[in-house]
N, C-alpha and C positions, 0 to 999 in steps of 0.2 A: 316221509316224504324227503328231508334232508339226508337221510341216510342211504337212501337210492342216488341222490346225486354225488355224495362221496365215492359209490360202488362205481359209478359210471365214469366219475374224474379219475380214480384210482386206475383201471382198466384201460383208461388210454395212455394215461404215463408208462404204464408197463408196456404199452406196446411200442412206444417211442423210447423205450429204455431210458427214460428220464427220470430218474431216481432223487434228483436233487427236489424236482416238483412233487413225486410221490410222498417224499420225506414233508415237503411243505404242507402238501394236504392232509397227512395223517395229524401233524401236529395241529394245524387250524383247527381241524375236525374236533380233534380231542378238547382244544379249549373251549369250543361252542358246547360239546356236549357235558364238559364238567361244569359250565354255568347251568344250562340246564336241569343237568342231574342232581345239582345241589339244592336248586329250587323245588325239583320235584321230590327229593328226600326232605327238605326242612318243612315243605307245607304240611304234609302228614302230622309230622311231631308238633308242630306249631298249633296245629287245629286239633291235637288230638283230644282234647277236653270235649269241644264242641261237637265231636263225632262220637264220642260216647254217650254225649248227653241226647243226641238227635237218635241214636240206635236204642237209648234207653237200656243201658247196659246195668246190670244189678250193680249194686255197691260192692258186693264182695268179690268181683271179678274187674274192677274199674284199675286196679294197679297193674294187674295181669293185662289188661286191655292195652295200658300206656306201654309197656314193655313189649308187647307184640307189635304193635303198630310201630315202635322205632324201629325193631329188628328188620321189619317187613320193609320198610322206608328205606334203611340203608341197604337191604339186598337189591330194591330196585333202582335205586340211585345209581349202586354200583354197577347195574347192567346196562344202563344208560348211557354212562361217563364212558364206559369202556366198551362200548358197541363199535365205535370206527376198527378196533381191531377184528373182530369178528368180518367186519364189510370189506377190511383189506385181504383176508382170506378168500372170501368169496370173489372179489375183483380179479385176485390171481387165480381164481377157479381152482382152489384148493378147498374142496367141498370134502374131502375126506379127513381133512385136519377138524374142520369144523364141526363135523357130523361125529369123530371121536372126541371132542370136548363135551359137546354135547349129549352125547350118550353114555359117557362116563359118570358127567355130572348128574345126568338123570336117574341112573342105575345108584349112585350112591345116595341120590335123595329119597327115592322109595325104599330101598335098604334101611337107610337111617332112620327114617319116619315109621317104619314099621318096629326096627328094635327099639326106640325110645319108648313106642307105643306099647310094646310088650312087656317094655323093664318099668311100665307103671308112670311115665313122663307125660306132660300133656303139650300143649299147643307151644308154650315157650321154647320147650327142647326142639319140638318139630321145625319152628321158625329159625331156631339157631342151625339147623342141619340144612334149611335152605341157604342160609347164607354164606356156611361154610363151602356148599358146592357151588354156589355163583361164584367164592372168590378163587376157587380152585379151576373152576371154568376160564374165568379172566386168565389167572397165571398161566394155563395151558395155552389159552389163544396168545397172549403175548411172545410167549418162546416160540411159539409156530411162525409167528410173524417176523422174529428176529431173524429165524432160519431162512425164510422165503424171500422177504424184501433184500435185496442187496445194499449193503451199508445203509440199513435202518438206524436211524436215529431220531430223537425227539429232543427239539431246544426251541425255548421261547423265542430265539433269533428268526424260526422259520415260520413263525406265525404272520400271516400277509392278510391285509381287509382286502385287496384285489381277489385273492382266492376265496376267503368267506363271500365276497359278493357272487363271484363266480358259481359258489355250490348254491347260495339262496336264488340265484336265475333259473338253476335247474329247477330247483326245490318247489319255488313257489306254486310251478303248474302239478307237482307231484302233489304239492299238499291239498290242492284243488280236487285232485281225482279221491285222494284220500276220503275229504269230507263229502264229497259227492257220494261215494261210494257208502261211506256212512247212512248217510240220508236215505240213499236206494234201498238199504237192506232194511233199515227203521220204519220208513214213511209206510208202506202197506201196512203191517199191523199196527201201527198206531191209528191211523185212519179208519181202518177196520176196528180198532177199540173205541173211536169218540162215535163211530155212527152204530154200529152193532152190539157192542159188548164185549167181555172178557171170551166168553165162551168161543164165539167166531175167529178171536184172534188166534186162541188154541188150534181151532181145525184149520187156519191158514198156516200157522208156524210150523205145524208137524210137517207136512210135505216138503215146505221150502227148507228147512232144517236137515231133514233128510237128504235132501241134494247138495246143500252145502256143505255138509261132511266131506263129500268126494270132491269138493273145489279144492281141499287140502293138498291132495296130490298134483292137481296143476299149478296151483302155488309153487311147490317145489321145483316143478320142472321150470318154470317162468323166471324163477332167480337165475337159474343157471341160463336160461336164454338171454335174458338182460345181460347178465355180464358179456358172454360169449358175443353178443350183437355190439356191445360197445367198443370189443377189440376189433372185430371186424369192420365195423365202420370207421375206424381209423386207418384201414386200408382201403376203403374204396370198395372193396368187392364187392359188386352188385349182385353177382352170381352166388356167392357164398352166403348174403342175407336172404336172397330166394329161398336157398336151401335150409337154412335154419327156420324160416318162418313156415316152410310147406312141411318140412319133416316134423316139427314139433308140433304143430295143430292136427296134421292129419294123424300122427300119433294117438295123440290124446283124444280125437275124435274118434277112433277105431277102437280104441280101449274100453271107451266109455259106451260104444254103442249097443254092446250085448248087456249091460245093466240097464241101460235106457230103454230096449226092448222088454227085459225082463219086468220092468216096473210099469210100463205102459200095459203089457199083457196080465201080470199077475200082480202089481202094485196092491189091487183091493183086496186079493186072498190074502197078503201080508200083512196089509194092516188089519184085516179082521181078527188075525192070530195075535196082534199086538195090541191094538188098541179097539176092540169090538165097538166100543160105545158110541165112535164118531167115525166108523170106517165109511159109514154111507155119505155123509159129508165131506170127508177127506179124500178118499180115494178118487175124484173126476177130478180134483185139484192138481192131485198127484201126475196123473195123465196129461194133464193140459202144460205143467211147469216143467215136466221132462223134456217137452219140446225145445224150448228155447235154452235149456241145460246142455242138450246134446249139440245144436247147432250152433249156437252163441258163445256159451262158456267154453265145453269142451272144445268146439272147432276154430275158436278164434283168442283164446285166454292168451296166447303167445304172441298172437300180434300186436296186443298191448304191450308185451315185454319188449318185441323188437322195438316198438317206438320209444320205450322209455330208454333203451339201450342207445338209439341215436338220438335221444336229447330230443327228439321232435314230437313230443307227446302233446304239446300245450292244444293242438286242436280237439285232440282224443279228450282231454281233460274236461274242456268247456261241453264236449259233446255230452259227456254223462251228466252235467250242470242241464242240459238241455232234456235229458231223459228223464231226470229227478223232476223239474217242473212240470213236463208234459204227463209224466206217470202221476202227480198229485192232484194235478186238474182233474185229470182223467177219472181218478179213483173217487173224488166227491161227486163225480157226476153220474157214475158206474153203481157203485156200490149200494144206494139207496135202492136202486132199479133192479139188480141182478145178484147181489150179495157176493160172497166170498169167492165163489165162481166165477162172476163176472172182476172180481178183481185179479184172479189168478188169469185171466185171459189179458187184462190191461197190463200186469207186469210183464206177461209172456211176451205179447208184440212190441210193448217198448224196447225191451231186451234185444229182442230178435232184429229191431229196425237199427237201434245204435250200436249194440257190441257184435252184431251180426253183418248187417248191410253197411251200416256207415264206416265201421272199423274197418272192413275187407275193403271199401273203396278208399279207405284213408292211408292204408299202408301200400296198396299198390299204387296211389298218386305219389306219396314221398318218393317212392323208390323205382317208379318209372315201369311197374309192372302191368302186363295186361290182367284186366280184373276178370275176365273169363276164364283165363289161363290159370290165374291162381286159385280162384272157385274150383274149377275142375280138379287142379291136382289135390286140392283138400280133400272133397266129398266125393269125387266120381268114382273111383276106385272101391272105397269101403262100400257105397251105397250098392254098388255092382253087386259086391259080393253077396250083400244080403240079399 
C-alpha cells in the first residue's frame, strides 16, 4: 500500500521535473522502509526458537533451522528495505530495467539452487543463493536508478515529515484495499470450511485458484497503467485518461474472452482429465465464476489502477470493504441451503456488482465520462465479434 503511494508521488515529480522532490521522496521512503525492513528481519530471528518449537522441528535439524531462518529473514528484509529503488524505476516506467534485474536474479537463483543440490548441499546453501541473488538484484536496481533519475542523491537532510505524511495520506486507502482484498479472497473458503468441511473447501478453491492464476497478467498490466495514469493526471488530460482506461480494459477483456469461452464450454472436460474425483462438484462452480472473472476482473481491473494513479481510490477501497461485508453475510445465509454452488453465485454477483458496475460508475464520475459510452467502448466490439 505504501509502495503504491511512493510510485504515485515519484511519477508526479517526474512529470513536473521536480528532481529535488523526487530525491526527497526517495530518501524519506527509504527511511520508512529501513525501519519496517529491520523489524521484519529481526522478528523471525528473535522468535526463531518459538517457531522451531511450534512446528516440532527434530532436535538434529534445529541448528540448521536457526541458520535458515536468519538467512531468509535477512533476504526478505533487504528486499523490503530497498523496494523504493524498484518503485522508482516503475514510476519512471522503466519496466525494462526492472524486468532485466528480476529475470537475471531469477535465473541465477534457479540455476544456483540446482547446482548446489546436484553438488550434494542442502537448504542452507540454497538460502545463501537466494540471498546473493537478492543482493545482486538490489545493486542492479540502484545503479539503474542513478542512471535514470537526474541528480539522484540520498541524504538525511532530505527526510521530511510532510513527505511521509503525504505518502501515508495516499497509502491508508491503499492499505484498506489490500486488507479488504485479502478478506475477499479468503473469506469464502473459510466460511465453507466452517459450515461444510474441508472437502468442499477444495471443491470451491480449485476453480477459484484456476481463474486467479490468470489474474497475474492483469496485475502486471495494471502496474503500468497506474504509473502512466499518475503522470497523465498531472497534465489534466481527460482524453488521455479515457484512452488508457478504455484501451487497457478492453484489451484485457478481449484477451481473456477466448479462455473464458473455453472454460465455460470445456471446463468440465478439462477438470475431468485433471481431477476426476471432484469434477462433478467443481465444474459448475467454474462455469459460474468465469462470468465475474471475464466482466469484472478482466474487463475492469485497470479501472482500479487508473483511480490509484489519480490518487482518487478512497471510494473504491471502501466499496471493497462493503463487498466483503455483503459477501460474508450472504455466504452464511446461502451456504447451508445451496452449498458451494450457492457460494459461487454469491461471490460472482458481489464482485460483478462492486468491481464491475460500481467501479465503472466511479471511474466515470471521477473523470466526467459518460457511463454508457465507457461501458460500450470496452465491451461492445469484443462481444459483437463473438
